[in-house]
C-alpha positions as CSV (number, residue, x, y, z in Angstrom):
1,M,15.9,29.3,28.5
2,T,16.1,25.4,28.9
3,A,16.5,25.7,32.6
4,T,13.2,27.1,33.0
5,L,11.4,24.3,31.2
6,S,8.9,22.2,33.3
7,H,9.5,18.6,33.8
8,R,6.7,17.5,31.7
9,A,7.8,19.8,29.0
10,L,11.2,18.2,28.9
11,V,9.6,14.8,28.9
12,R,7.9,15.8,25.7
13,S,10.9,17.5,24.0
14,L,13.0,14.3,24.6
15,A,10.3,12.2,23.2
16,G,9.8,14.5,20.2
17,H,13.4,14.2,19.8
18,F,13.4,10.5,19.3
19,A,10.3,10.5,17.1
20,S,12.3,12.7,14.9
21,R,14.8,10.4,13.7
22,Q,14.6,8.6,10.4
23,R,14.1,5.3,12.0
24,P,12.4,6.0,15.3
25,P,12.1,3.5,18.1
26,L,8.8,2.9,20.1
27,I,8.6,5.5,22.6
28,F,6.9,5.3,25.8
29,T,6.5,7.9,28.5
30,E,5.9,7.5,32.3
31,V,6.3,3.7,32.3
32,A,5.9,1.8,35.2
33,L,8.2,-1.2,35.2
34,E,8.2,-4.6,36.6
35,G,7.2,-5.1,40.3
36,S,3.8,-4.9,42.1
37,Y,2.4,-1.5,41.2
38,G,5.4,-0.2,39.8
39,S,7.6,-0.7,43.0
40,H,10.7,0.0,40.7
41,G,9.1,3.5,39.9
42,R,8.4,5.1,36.8
43,L,10.5,6.1,34.1
44,D,10.1,9.3,32.1
45,V,11.0,7.9,28.7
46,V,11.6,4.4,27.4
47,T,12.6,3.5,24.0
48,L,12.3,0.1,22.4
49,T,14.2,-0.3,19.1
50,I,13.6,-3.4,16.9
51,G,16.7,-4.7,15.3
52,R,16.9,-5.2,11.6
53,N,17.0,-8.9,11.5
54,Y,14.4,-9.0,14.4
55,T,17.1,-10.5,16.6
56,H,17.4,-8.3,19.6
57,F,15.3,-5.5,21.0
58,P,17.1,-3.1,22.9
59,L,15.0,-1.4,25.8
60,W,16.6,2.0,27.0
61,G,15.6,4.2,29.7
62,Y,15.8,8.2,30.2
63,E,15.4,9.7,33.8
64,V,14.5,13.5,32.8
65,K,15.4,16.0,35.3
66,A,14.3,19.6,35.3
67,T,16.1,20.8,38.5
68,R,19.3,20.2,40.2
69,S,17.6,19.6,43.5
70,D,15.7,16.8,42.2
71,L,18.6,15.4,40.3
72,L,20.8,15.3,43.4
73,H,18.1,13.8,45.6
74,D,17.7,10.9,43.3
75,L,21.6,10.3,43.0
76,A,21.7,10.3,46.7
77,E,18.8,7.9,47.1
78,R,20.5,6.0,44.3
79,K,16.9,5.7,42.8
80,W,18.4,4.9,39.2
81,E,19.5,1.3,40.5
82,R,15.9,0.6,40.3
83,Y,15.7,0.8,36.6
84,C,18.7,-1.4,36.0
85,G,17.0,-4.8,36.0
86,P,14.5,-4.4,33.4
87,L,16.5,-2.3,31.1
88,H,19.5,-2.7,28.8
89,R,20.8,1.2,29.2
90,L,19.8,3.7,31.3
91,H,20.4,7.8,30.6
92,F,19.8,11.0,32.8
93,A,18.4,13.9,30.5
94,F,18.5,17.3,31.7
95,P,19.3,20.9,30.4
96,A,23.0,21.7,29.8
97,G,24.5,23.2,33.1
98,L,22.3,21.6,35.6
99,A,25.2,19.2,36.5
100,S,28.5,17.9,35.4
101,L,29.4,14.5,33.8
102,D,31.2,13.4,36.9
103,E,28.1,13.6,39.0
104,I,26.2,11.2,37.0
105,P,27.0,7.3,37.6
106,A,29.2,5.9,35.3
107,P,27.1,3.1,33.9
108,C,24.4,5.8,32.7
109,G,24.3,8.0,29.8
110,V,23.8,11.6,29.4
111,L,21.8,13.5,27.2
112,L,22.0,17.4,27.5
113,L,19.4,20.0,26.3
114,G,21.0,22.9,24.6
115,V,20.0,25.9,22.2
116,N,20.3,23.4,19.3
117,G,18.3,20.5,20.9
118,W,19.1,17.3,22.8
119,R,22.8,15.9,22.2
120,H,24.4,12.6,23.8
121,A,27.0,14.1,26.0
122,R,28.2,10.5,27.3
123,A,27.1,7.1,26.0
124,A,25.6,4.5,28.6
125,R,27.0,1.1,29.0
126,D,25.1,-2.0,29.0
127,L,23.7,-3.0,32.2
128,D,24.3,-6.6,32.1
129,G,26.3,-6.6,35.2
130,H,23.6,-5.1,37.1
131,G,20.3,-6.9,35.9
132,T,19.1,-9.5,33.9
133,G,17.4,-7.3,31.2
134,P,13.5,-7.3,30.5
135,R,11.4,-10.1,31.9
136,T,8.0,-11.1,30.7
137,D,5.7,-8.8,32.8
138,T,8.1,-5.8,31.6
139,W,7.0,-6.7,27.9
140,L,3.3,-7.0,29.0
141,R,3.3,-3.7,30.7
142,L,4.7,-2.0,27.4
143,L,2.0,-3.8,25.3
144,L,-0.7,-2.8,27.6
145,R,0.6,0.8,27.6
146,V,0.5,0.6,23.8
147,Q,-3.2,-0.6,24.0
148,T,-4.1,2.2,26.4
149,E,-2.3,5.0,24.3
150,L,-4.2,3.5,21.1
151,R,-7.7,3.9,23.1
152,V,-6.9,7.3,24.3
153,E,-6.1,8.3,20.7
154,R,-9.4,6.8,19.5
155,K,-11.4,8.8,21.9
156,R,-9.9,12.0,20.9
157,E,-11.4,11.2,17.3
158,T,-13.8,13.9,16.4
159,R,-17.4,13.2,15.0
160,G,-16.0,14.3,11.6
161,D,-13.1,12.2,11.9
162,R,-15.3,9.2,12.5
163,L,-17.5,10.1,9.6
164,R,-14.6,10.5,7.1
165,R,-13.2,7.2,8.2
166,L,-16.6,5.7,7.8
167,A,-16.9,7.2,4.3
168,R,-13.7,5.6,3.7
169,I,-14.6,2.3,4.6
170,Q,-17.7,2.6,2.7
171,E,-15.6,3.6,-0.4
172,D,-13.3,0.6,-0.1
173,H,-16.6,-1.7,0.3
174,E,-18.1,-0.4,-2.8
175,L,-14.7,-0.5,-4.7
176,A,-14.2,-4.1,-3.6
177,G,-17.8,-5.0,-5.0
178,E,-17.2,-3.3,-8.2
179,L,-13.9,-5.0,-8.7
180,S,-15.5,-8.4,-7.8
181,A,-18.3,-8.0,-10.3
182,R,-15.8,-7.0,-12.9
183,F,-13.9,-10.1,-12.1
184,H,-16.8,-12.5,-12.4
185,K,-17.9,-10.8,-15.4
186,A,-14.4,-11.4,-17.1
187,L,-14.5,-15.0,-15.5
188,R,-17.7,-15.6,-17.6
189,E,-16.4,-14.2,-21.0
190,L,-13.4,-16.3,-20.6
191,E,-15.8,-19.4,-20.0
192,R,-17.6,-18.6,-23.1
193,D,-14.5,-18.4,-25.2
194,R,-13.4,-21.7,-23.8
195,S,-16.5,-23.4,-24.9
196,N,-16.5,-21.4,-28.2
197,L,-12.7,-22.7,-28.8
198,E,-13.8,-26.2,-27.7
199,W,-16.6,-26.2,-30.3
200,Q,-14.4,-25.0,-33.0
201,Q,-11.9,-27.5,-32.3
202,R,-14.6,-30.1,-32.4
203,Q,-15.6,-28.8,-35.8
204,A,-12.0,-28.8,-37.2
205,R,-11.4,-32.3,-35.9
206,G,-14.9,-33.2,-37.9
207,L,-13.7,-31.5,-40.9
208,E,-10.2,-33.1,-40.8
209,A,-11.6,-36.5,-40.4
210,A,-14.2,-35.8,-43.7
211,A,-11.1,-34.6,-45.6
212,K,-9.2,-37.7,-44.9
213,D,-12.5,-39.8,-46.0
214,A,-13.2,-37.7,-49.3
215,P,-11.0,-39.4,-51.9
216,A,-12.6,-42.7,-50.9
217,V,-16.3,-41.1,-51.1
218,L,-15.4,-39.6,-54.4
219,D,-14.2,-42.7,-55.9
220,A,-17.2,-44.6,-54.8
221,L,-19.4,-42.0,-56.3
222,G,-17.6,-42.3,-59.6
223,V,-18.0,-45.9,-59.5
224,I,-21.6,-45.3,-59.1
225,L,-22.0,-42.9,-61.9
226,E,-20.2,-45.1,-64.2
227,Q,-22.7,-47.8,-63.4
228,A,-25.4,-45.6,-63.9
229,A,-24.2,-44.7,-67.4
230,T,-23.6,-48.4,-68.4
231,A,-27.1,-49.1,-67.3
232,M,-28.5,-46.7,-69.8
233,H,-27.9,-49.2,-72.5
234,G,-30.8,-51.1,-71.2
235,P,-31.3,-54.9,-70.1
236,L,-30.9,-56.2,-73.6
237,G,-27.3,-54.6,-74.1
238,Y,-28.5,-51.6,-76.5
239,A,-28.6,-47.8,-75.7
240,P,-31.7,-46.0,-75.6
241,S,-31.9,-43.8,-78.8
242,G,-32.3,-40.3,-78.7
243,R,-30.3,-37.1,-78.7
244,R,-31.0,-36.5,-74.9
245,A,-30.4,-39.7,-73.7
246,T,-27.0,-39.7,-75.3
247,E,-26.3,-36.2,-73.8
248,A,-27.3,-37.4,-70.3
249,R,-25.1,-40.6,-70.6
250,Q,-22.1,-38.2,-71.7
251,K,-22.8,-35.9,-68.9
252,I,-22.9,-38.7,-66.4
253,L,-19.3,-40.1,-67.9
254,D,-17.8,-36.5,-67.8
255,L,-18.8,-36.3,-63.9
256,A,-17.5,-39.7,-63.2
257,A,-14.2,-38.9,-64.6
258,R,-13.7,-35.7,-62.7
259,L,-14.6,-37.5,-59.5
260,R,-12.2,-40.1,-60.2
261,P,-9.1,-38.6,-61.8
262,D,-7.0,-41.5,-61.2
263,R,-9.1,-43.7,-63.4
264,Q,-9.8,-43.2,-67.0
265,A,-13.3,-43.9,-67.7
266,G,-13.7,-46.5,-70.6
267,G,-15.9,-45.9,-73.4
268,L,-19.3,-47.9,-73.3
């Protein structure tokens, strides 16, 4: 069944195989490698894996073959050697039974498509002895390829998709406005609370200062009241007669005694 698949179907199948991994690499199909106008040829599938610590970026290539005649022709022409320079590893991918492992050059790995999908039949070796690895123009070609695919994907977006995307953008904008308004309201409330707290602190400091001065003020008021009671004797030294004058004088002396508890008001 797999031998009847077209080349395009095999390429899509292999790309889907890599995309189904738990940590899939970046996947490119029909990639022209460095050289003027792809003079090194086009690889069917290229994967770029990003290392965990971002310290290495293995670039692996996969040459897909749908027929034995195509595979033998490329092997006879040694076409695969064109890809060694810009790649770290190179593989051949074809349906099981199309060729034996011995027919594939030693540095290249082999992936076979069977009834259970793709499997690695032979691991590829590093191509350090055949090339220097990806050059700057290789990375630029891959970046341009990503940009092109994103542009194509955007063109595929339907009018309904665009409307939904714009609606989500509008919702995000409205939500940002509401959050901003809430933030500024909370900021104003905090500023008002801070002002009230500062006013209360000033009032508390004023009351504290008044409490410290209260004994001296009360003592001075007691002295004034005692002097007022004494003055009721008159300028010639005798007290005004009458029950009301006597009661008034006694009230003044009692008030002075309460205001000055540390002193005993003497009789007049």
